C-alpha positions in Angstrom: -5.9 -38.0 -9.4 -2.5 -36.7 -7.8 -3.7 -33.1 -9.3 -6.9 -32.9 -9.4 -8.0 -30.9 -6.1 -5.2 -29.3 -6.1 -4.7 -25.5 -4.9 -1.4 -23.5 -5.2 0.2 -23.5 -2.1 1.7 -20.2 -1.4 4.0 -19.0 1.1 4.7 -16.4 3.2 6.7 -14.0 1.8 8.7 -13.4 4.6 10.4 -16.3 6.7 10.1 -17.8 10.3 11.0 -15.6 13.3 13.8 -17.6 13.9 15.3 -16.6 10.3 14.9 -13.6 10.9 16.6 -13.6 14.2 19.7 -14.5 12.3 20.8 -11.1 10.8 20.0 -8.8 13.7 22.8 -11.4 15.6 25.3 -11.5 13.2 24.6 -7.5 13.0 24.7 -7.2 16.8 28.1 -6.8 17.1 28.2 -3.6 14.7 25.1 -1.7 16.2 27.2 0.3 18.8 30.3 2.0 18.0 31.6 2.1 22.1 31.2 -1.9 22.1 35.3 -3.2 22.4 37.6 -3.7 19.2 38.3 -7.2 20.0 35.4 -8.3 19.2 35.5 -6.9 15.7 38.9 -8.7 14.3 37.0 -12.3 14.5 36.8 -14.4 12.1 33.4 -14.2 10.4 31.5 -16.3 8.3 32.3 -15.4 4.9 36.1 -16.4 5.8 38.9 -15.8 4.1 36.8 -14.5 1.0 36.8 -11.3 2.6 36.8 -7.9 0.4 40.1 -6.5 2.8 41.9 -9.4 2.9 45.7 -9.2 3.0 46.3 -12.4 1.1 47.3 -12.1 -2.5 44.5 -13.3 -4.8 45.0 -17.0 -6.2 44.5 -17.9 -9.7 40.7 -19.4 -10.4 41.0 -22.3 -12.6 38.1 -23.1 -15.4 36.5 -25.9 -13.4 35.9 -23.2 -10.7 35.0 -21.0 -12.6 32.0 -23.7 -13.9 31.2 -24.6 -10.7 30.8 -21.4 -9.8 28.7 -20.9 -11.8 26.5 -23.9 -12.0 26.2 -22.7 -8.2 25.1 -19.0 -8.9 22.3 -21.0 -11.1 20.9 -23.0 -8.6 20.9 -20.7 -6.0 18.8 -18.4 -8.8 16.7 -20.9 -9.7 15.5 -21.7 -6.0 15.1 -18.5 -4.7 12.5 -17.7 -7.8 10.6 -20.6 -6.5 10.2 -19.5 -3.3 9.5 -16.0 -3.4 7.6 -15.8 -6.6 4.1 -17.6 -6.2 3.6 -17.7 -9.7 6.6 -19.2 -10.6 6.0 -22.2 -13.4 8.3 -24.1 -16.4 6.5 -23.6 -19.3 7.2 -24.9 -23.1 9.5 -24.0 -25.4 7.7 -23.1 -28.5 9.5 -21.9 -31.6 8.3 -18.6 -33.7 5.8 -20.0 -36.2 8.3 -18.7 -39.3 12.0 -19.4 -38.0 13.6 -22.1 -39.2 13.9 -24.4 -36.6 10.3 -23.8 -36.4 9.5 -25.0 -40.1 11.9 -27.5 -40.3 10.1 -29.3 -37.1 6.7 -28.5 -38.4 7.7 -30.3 -41.6 9.5 -33.7 -40.1 6.5 -33.7 -37.3 4.3 -33.8 -40.6 5.7 -36.4 -42.7 6.1 -38.8 -39.9 2.5 -38.5 -39.1 1.6 -38.6 -43.0 3.5 -42.3 -42.7 2.4 -43.5 -40.3 -1.3 -42.7 -41.5 -0.6 -44.8 -45.0 0.6 -47.9 -43.1 -2.4 -47.7 -41.2 -4.2 -47.0 -44.4 -2.3 -49.9 -45.9 -3.7 -53.6 -47.2 -2.9 -55.2 -45.1 -2.0 -52.7 -42.4 0.9 -52.2 -41.3 1.1 -51.9 -37.5 5.3 -51.4 -36.3 5.3 -47.4 -35.7 1.6 -47.8 -34.1 3.0 -50.3 -31.8 6.6 -48.2 -30.7 4.0 -45.0 -29.9 2.3 -47.2 -27.7 5.0 -48.2 -25.7 5.6 -44.8 -25.4 2.6 -43.6 -24.3 2.4 -46.4 -21.9 6.3 -44.8 -20.3 4.6 -41.3 -19.9 2.0 -43.3 -18.2 3.7 -44.8 -15.6 6.1 -42.3 -14.8 2.5 -40.3 -13.7 1.6 -42.8 -11.2 2.2 -42.3 -7.5 4.2 -45.7 -5.8 1.1 -46.8 -4.7 -0.8 -46.8 -8.0 -0.1 -50.5 -8.4 -3.5 -51.5 -10.0 -3.4 -48.6 -12.2 0.3 -49.8 -13.1 -0.7 -53.6 -13.3 -3.7 -52.2 -15.8 -1.6 -49.8 -17.8 1.2 -52.6 -18.6 -1.8 -55.2 -19.0 -3.3 -53.1 -21.4 -0.6 -52.1 -23.5 1.4 -54.6 -23.4 3.4 -54.4 -27.0 4.4 -57.9 -27.0 0.7 -59.2 -26.9 -0.5 -56.5 -29.6 2.2 -57.4 -32.2 0.4 -61.2 -32.0 -3.1 -59.6 -32.5 -1.5 -57.5 -35.7 0.2 -60.3 -36.6 -3.9 -61.9 -37.0 -5.1 -58.6 -37.7 -6.7 -58.7 -34.1 -5.4 -55.7 -33.1 -7.9 -53.0 -31.9 -6.0 -49.7 -32.6 -9.3 -47.7 -31.9 -9.8 -49.2 -28.7 -6.2 -49.1 -27.5 -6.6 -45.1 -28.2 -10.2 -45.0 -26.1 -7.9 -46.9 -23.6 -5.6 -44.4 -23.5 -7.6 -41.5 -23.2 -9.4 -42.3 -20.8 -6.4 -43.2 -18.5 -5.3 -39.7 -19.1 -8.2 -38.1 -18.1 -8.1 -40.1 -14.4 -4.3 -39.0 -14.0 -4.6 -35.5 -15.5 -4.9 -31.8 -13.5 -8.6 -30.3 -14.4 -7.1 -27.6 -16.2 -7.0 -30.1 -18.6 -10.4 -31.8 -18.8 -11.7 -29.4 -21.9 -8.4 -30.9 -23.9 -9.6 -34.8 -23.1 -12.6 -33.7 -24.1 -11.6 -33.0 -27.6 -9.9 -36.0 -28.0 -12.5 -38.0 -27.1 -14.8 -36.0 -30.0 -11.5 -36.9 -32.5 -12.8 -39.2 -35.2 -8.9 -39.9 -37.7 -6.6 -42.3 -35.2 -3.5 -40.7 -36.7 -5.2 -37.5 -35.2 -6.0 -38.7 -32.0 -2.5 -40.5 -32.0 -0.8 -37.2 -32.8 -3.1 -35.0 -30.3 -2.1 -37.6 -27.6 1.0 -36.9 -27.4 0.5 -33.1 -27.8 -1.5 -33.3 -24.3 0.5 -35.9 -22.8 3.4 -33.6 -23.1 1.3 -30.8 -21.5 0.5 -33.3 -18.4 4.6 -33.3 -18.4 4.8 -29.5 -17.8 2.0 -29.7 -15.0 3.6 -32.7 -13.5 6.4 -30.3 -13.0 4.9 -27.4 -11.9 2.5 -29.5 -9.1 5.9 -30.6 -8.4 7.2 -27.1 -7.8 4.2 -25.6 -6.3 4.6 -29.0 -3.2 8.6 -27.5 -2.7 8.1 -24.4 -2.5 7.2 -24.4 1.5 10.4 -26.5 2.1 12.1 -24.3 -0.2 11.0 -20.8 1.4 11.8 -22.5 4.8 15.4 -23.6 4.4 16.0 -20.6 1.8 17.9 -18.3 4.1 20.6 -21.2 4.9 20.7 -22.2 1.2 21.5 -19.5 -0.8 24.1 -18.6 2.3 25.6 -21.6 1.8 26.0 -21.5 -2.1 27.0 -18.2 -2.0 29.5 -18.6 0.1 30.9 -21.9 -1.9 30.4 -19.2 -4.6 33.0 -16.9 -2.7 35.2 -20.0 -2.2 35.5 -20.5 -5.8 35.7 -16.9 -6.7 36.5 -14.8 -4.4 36.2 -11.3 -6.1 32.4 -12.4 -6.1 31.7 -9.8 -3.1 33.8 -6.7 -4.0 30.8 -4.8 -6.5 28.7 -5.5 -3.0 31.7 -4.0 -1.1 31.8 -1.1 -3.5 28.0 -0.1 -2.8 28.6 -0.4 1.2 31.6 1.6 1.1 29.6 4.7 -1.2 27.2 4.5 1.7 29.8 4.7 4.4 31.5 8.1 2.5 28.4 9.8 2.2 27.4 9.1 5.7 30.5 10.4 7.1 30.3 13.5 4.7 26.4 13.8 6.4 28.0 13.3 10.2 30.4 15.9 9.0 28.4 18.7 7.7 26.4 17.6 10.7 28.8 18.6 13.3 29.5 22.2 11.5 25.5 23.3 11.9 25.4 25.9 14.6 24.9 24.5 18.3 25.5 20.9 16.9 27.7 19.1 19.4 31.4 18.0 19.4 32.2 14.8 18.5 36.0 13.4 18.7 35.2 11.6 15.0 32.1 10.1 13.5 30.0 7.3 15.1 28.3 5.5 12.0 25.5 2.8 12.3 25.9 0.3 10.4 22.0 -0.5 10.1 22.0 2.7 8.8 24.6 2.7 6.2 23.0 -0.3 5.0 19.9 0.4 5.0 20.7 3.9 2.9 22.5 1.0 1.0 19.3 -0.3 0.0 18.0 2.5 -0.8 20.3 3.4 -3.7 18.1 1.1 -5.4 15.4 2.4 -5.4 18.0 5.3 -7.8 20.1 2.9 -9.5 20.3 2.7 -13.0 19.5 -0.7 -14.0 20.4 -0.6 -18.0 23.8 0.4 -17.4 25.4 -0.2 -13.4 25.8 -3.2 -12.3 24.3 -4.4 -9.0 26.2 -5.7 -6.2 26.3 -9.8 -6.0 24.5 -10.2 -3.2 21.5 -8.9 -5.2 21.1 -10.3 -8.3 18.6 -13.1 -7.9 16.4 -9.8 -7.4 17.3 -8.1 -9.3 14.7 -8.4 -11.9 12.5 -7.5 -9.0 13.8 -4.7 -8.0 14.2 -3.4 -11.4 10.3 -3.3 -11.8 9.7 -1.7 -8.1 12.2 1.0 -9.6 10.4 1.5 -12.8 7.2 1.4 -11.1 7.7 3.5 -8.1 9.1 6.1 -10.7 5.4 5.9 -12.2 4.2 6.7 -9.0 6.6 9.9 -8.7 5.3 11.5 -11.6 1.7 10.8 -10.8 2.4 12.2 -7.3 4.0 15.3 -9.3 0.9 16.2 -11.7 -1.5 15.5 -9.2 0.3 18.2 -6.7 0.7 20.7 -9.6 -3.0 20.4 -10.9 -3.8 20.7 -6.0 -1.8 23.7 -6.6 -3.8 25.4 -9.0 -7.3 24.5 -9.4 -7.9 22.6 -6.0 -9.8 25.3 -4.7 -11.9 25.2 -7.5 -12.4 21.3 -8.0 -12.4 20.5 -4.1 -14.5 17.7 -2.5 -14.5 16.0 -6.6 -12.7 12.9 -5.5 -13.5 11.6 -8.9 -12.0 14.0 -10.8 -8.9 13.3 -9.2 -9.5 9.3 -10.0 -9.8 9.9 -13.5 -7.3 12.4 -14.0 -5.1 9.4 -12.3 -6.0 7.0 -14.5 -5.2 9.1 -17.3 -1.5 9.7 -16.1 -1.1 6.0 -15.3 -1.9 4.8 -18.7 -0.3 7.5 -20.6 2.9 6.8 -18.5 3.4 3.3 -18.8 6.5 2.0 -20.4 8.4 5.5 -19.8 11.2 3.7 -18.1 12.3 2.7 -21.9 14.5 4.6 -23.7 11.8 5.6 -26.7 9.6 7.1 -24.5 9.0 10.5 -25.0 8.0 12.0 -21.9 7.8 15.3 -22.2 5.2 14.8 -25.0 3.4 12.2 -23.2 3.4 15.1 -20.1 2.6 17.6 -22.1 -0.5 15.3 -23.4 -1.2 14.5 -19.7 -1.6 18.5 -19.4 -4.0 18.7 -22.5 -6.5 15.9 -20.9 -6.3 17.1 -17.5 -7.5 20.5 -18.3 -10.0 18.5 -20.3 -11.4 17.0 -17.3 -11.5 19.9 -15.4 -13.1 22.2 -17.5 -15.4 19.1 -18.1 -16.1 19.2 -14.3 -16.5 23.1 -13.4 -19.1 23.5 -16.5 -21.1 20.2 -15.2 -21.4 22.3 -11.5 -22.4 25.5 -13.6 -18.8 27.4 -13.0 -16.7 28.8 -15.9 -13.7 27.4 -17.7 -10.1 27.7 -16.8 -9.3 30.7 -19.3 -6.0 30.3 -21.7 -3.1 31.2 -19.4 -4.3 28.9 -17.1 -4.7 26.3 -19.7 -1.0 27.7 -20.8 0.3 27.6 -17.5 -0.9 23.6 -16.2 0.5 22.4 -19.5 4.1 24.1 -18.9 4.4 23.2 -15.3 3.7 19.3 -16.2 6.0 19.4 -19.2 8.6 20.8 -16.9 8.6 18.1 -14.3 11.3 16.5 -16.7 13.8 18.7 -16.2 16.9 18.5 -13.8 16.6 19.4 -10.2 12.4 20.2 -11.2 11.5 21.8 -7.3 8.3 19.4 -7.6 10.2 15.9 -8.2 12.6 16.8 -6.0 10.1 17.2 -3.2 8.0 13.8 -3.9 11.1 12.5 -4.4 12.3 12.7 -0.8 9.4 11.9 0.8 8.9 9.2 -0.7 13.0 8.3 0.2 11.6 9.2 3.9 8.9 6.7 3.7 11.2 3.9 2.7 13.5 4.3 4.8 10.6 4.5 7.7 9.6 1.3 6.2 13.2 -0.9 6.3 13.0 0.7 10.1 9.7 -1.6 10.9 10.2 -4.5 12.7 7.4 -6.1 10.7 6.3 -3.8 7.3 3.7 -6.2 6.4 1.5 -5.5 9.5 2.0 -2.1 10.4 2.8 0.2 7.7 4.2 3.8 8.4 2.2 7.1 7.7 2.3 8.3 3.9 3.9 11.6 3.7 2.2 14.6 2.3 1.5 15.0 -1.0 1.5 11.6 -1.9 -2.1 10.3 -0.5 -3.3 9.9 -4.8 -1.1 7.0 -5.0 -1.2 5.9 -1.5 -2.5 2.4 -1.9 0.7 1.8 -4.9 2.8 3.1 -2.8 1.8 0.8 0.7 2.2 -2.7 -1.5 4.9 -1.5 -3.7 6.8 -0.3 -0.1 5.9 -4.0 1.4 7.2 -5.9 -1.9 10.1 -4.3 -1.1 10.5 -4.5 2.3 9.9 -8.1 2.0 13.0 -8.1 -0.3 15.6 -6.1 1.3 14.1 -8.1 4.9 14.7 -11.5 3.0 18.2 -10.4 2.1 19.5 -9.3 5.1 18.3 -12.3 6.6 20.7 -14.2 3.4 23.7 -12.2 3.5 24.2 -10.9 6.6 27.2 -12.3 7.5 28.8 -10.7 4.4 27.5 -7.7 5.0 28.7 -7.6 9.1 32.3 -8.5 7.7 32.3 -5.8 5.2 30.4 -3.3 7.4 33.7 -4.5 10.3 36.0 -3.5 7.4 35.3 -0.2 6.4 34.0 1.2 9.7 36.1 0.0 12.6 39.3 -0.9 11.0 42.2 1.8 11.7 42.0 2.6 7.7 38.5 3.3 8.4 39.0 5.1 11.4 41.6 7.2 9.7 39.8 8.2 7.4 36.8 9.8 9.3 39.5 11.2 11.2 40.5 12.7 8.7 36.7 13.7 7.2 36.3 15.4 10.3 39.1 17.8 10.7 39.0 19.0 6.7 35.6 19.8 7.2 
């Protein structure tokens, strides 16, 4: 049986070391500012699609736009299959009360009612039933592997429609026996997850219901086959993903020259921020004077990735090179915001009542669970954060008082409780110092993750104040680093070309010097 005993193929999130070296190679020429300018004037892998190209824009035809859309669709699907180990296709289910759903139900029911009336007629009419067995035969044959010749011959022999018609003409056909053979064959070919469906088929007595359910289970088996094929292809896609995505994106660039505009702006923002930071550092007393700011391309790119953790995914368009990971990055950002909030609440609680509840880790765990449950969905527009923070504050006071009473200590007085609830509610205010502190420490942690060669094997130390969410932060950070590292490997040559134009062109150098002299 093709599916029996199958195990899900799950490859590593990170491509091979040989793939990971490609980004390093593509960025090597940008790692040192002291290298010759001549090395930055050569052509890159992104060819004439450079965002800083001075050539006039060419007219893009409708066919080219559609070709680019198809390339993007194929690249997105391949990326999703390769990086999402839970990816699978599912049958489209129409809503029960929808017009399309009702129409389909009526049409199907009418067909099976006609079949039932034909089989119950005197003498019975078998033509529609024979056509159904012909369809069933073709579906069963599609499940067979190239080496399944014996079963193939058996299916063709038993479900020979010409023979069945001859038997029907002489009233010698046994529809129930044919259905039983089909069910038995399906049991040999189906995945283990369909065993219960096969048992239900065997227990069904009405022949029309049996045929109806046979087609239903066959549809499920088709989907099982597709998903089995996807799982089988995943390791191959993971090995080839870097080259495949890079090639596909190059094709998109050739069809749509403006396909790196958002990416260029995304990196340019980081360049300007880093230039400003270097200028401010140069003005710091005791700082060494330099003729012009020197930016690290790797630092600029890493800071660009850090921006994604504070991105407004509802209103701001993602860089083109990150479209395939947009949903994953948005989900990580939403989870990170929840972890930030939980860390803030924990820090406030420890500062106010930590001395009284010291040595009681179970209290911190209970408060953390309460906070996580109430903060679920905090990124939705309809979420009333102030009200929820107030509720968490009240619940925290209840838990703390309960713990204090269990230890024979007096409960928190009304003033302390009101202060605690008030500080919780104030976290949502702009420039809240607790929120700012936690956010800076999480940014520092994520930044250190991006500097590690293999974050999955060696995680950086978690900064103070984040211990309460350390486990969740490490898991989230590992997922984030995986997305970033794979993105670097795929799009490294394109980023290198953009950074080359932004950091080392005469225009960029002039801006850097002007910025330095102005400040």
